[in-house]
C-alpha positions, 0 to 999 in steps of 0.5 A: 596269189592265192594268199593275196586273194584270201587275206587282202580281200577279206580285209577290204570286206571287213570295212563298214560304216554307217551309210549316208544318204546321197543326192539323187538317191531313189531307193536303197535295197537292204538284206543282201550278202556282199552284193558285187554286181547289179545288172538290169535285165531289160526283158525281165524288167528286174535287177539281178544281184550277185551275192558273194557271201564270204571270201571273194576268192574262195570256192566255198559254194556260198554264192548266189543270185537275187532278184530285185524289182525295179523299185528296189523290193526283194522279189527272190533272195535265192534265185540261183544257188550253187555258186562260189563268189559270183561277180560280174554278169552279162546276158547273151542268147537268153542266158545269163553269164556269171563270173565266178573266180576261175569259171563262168556260170551259165543260168537260164534267164527264165527259170534261174536254174544253173544250166552249165559251168564253163571252166576258163583255163589259166585264170586267176580272178574273173571279175566283170562281164559284157556282151558285144553286138554279135553276142560274144561275151567278154570277162576280165581276169583282174589279177592276170591283166587279161580279158577272155572271150566266150563264144557260146560255151567256148572260152579263149584268151582275147588279150593279155597285156600289162597295159590293162593294169588290173582290168576290172569293169568292162563294157562293150561299146560299138567296136571297142571295149571300155575297161575300168582298171584298178591300177598297177602294183596292187599292195596287201591292202589292195591299194595300188602303186599307180591308180587305174583309169579308163581304157579302150580295147579295139575289138578288131585290132586289140589295140589298147588306149587310154581315154583322154583325161581319164588316166590314172585317177582312181582304183576303178571297179564297175563301169557303164555308159549312158549316152555319151557319158561313162560312169565308173566306181572306185571300190576303195573310196566308194566314189561314183565318177562321171566322164565325158569324152575329152573331159575329166572324171567328176565325182557325182556320189560317194558311199562307204568303201565297197561300191562295186559293179554298177548297172543301169536301166538308162535312167537310173544307176544301180550301185551295189554296196558290197560292204554294206549289203545294199544296192542303191538306185540313183537318178541320172543328172 
């Protein structure tokens, strides 16, 4: 598994091309280093971006967080240093939680200082994070078909099931988690034998179900919801999809391969383009 992470993800990151303008594009922030996640911090009125800077599976100490203004200007390039390969993020109790391979970093939201590290035992590749209404934090373990829950500083396995099909993006939505799955049978180039789709996990029963019409359509990465609409990215194709209940996923934008963990402020979508070192802001339809 370590070889898989080291070789195949490096191959994916090496794919680059000239970025194309998108319909509805507002701004494009440049100069980032493998931005994986773009989280809108409503209280701080800013966008927090995780930068991997190297192999997404390597504990190399190169990763850091940046701050962008709402209009896409760089406020602080190195806001929080000392991470390895930071990916998805979530806010709870005035603290920022950051997935970092097999650990979760905890950052003070006011100062940007790294205040603690939570080791999550038996994990392989922690990826995206979300917070439920009670303040509990959830993180996906993409390469182990698992989701962990963190209450304060205490991690626990929430659910492990092959039906999660390489869970990547995650979003707390009322009494459920919405999960964007990468798919089953990951190959050396990180394509899949069976593409992923959108799933739901009941918070009370842990029952897993597929969202109607959104099964097995793409290798999915990030996921957000705005009203009754779910948006998800496909890293391998650079596609941004839109989905409504009982509908079918629609393509709304296409970038170079590498569109990762998206964020939103409710009126715009922030798309990190990991291979291009950029974050793009799009208007909502």
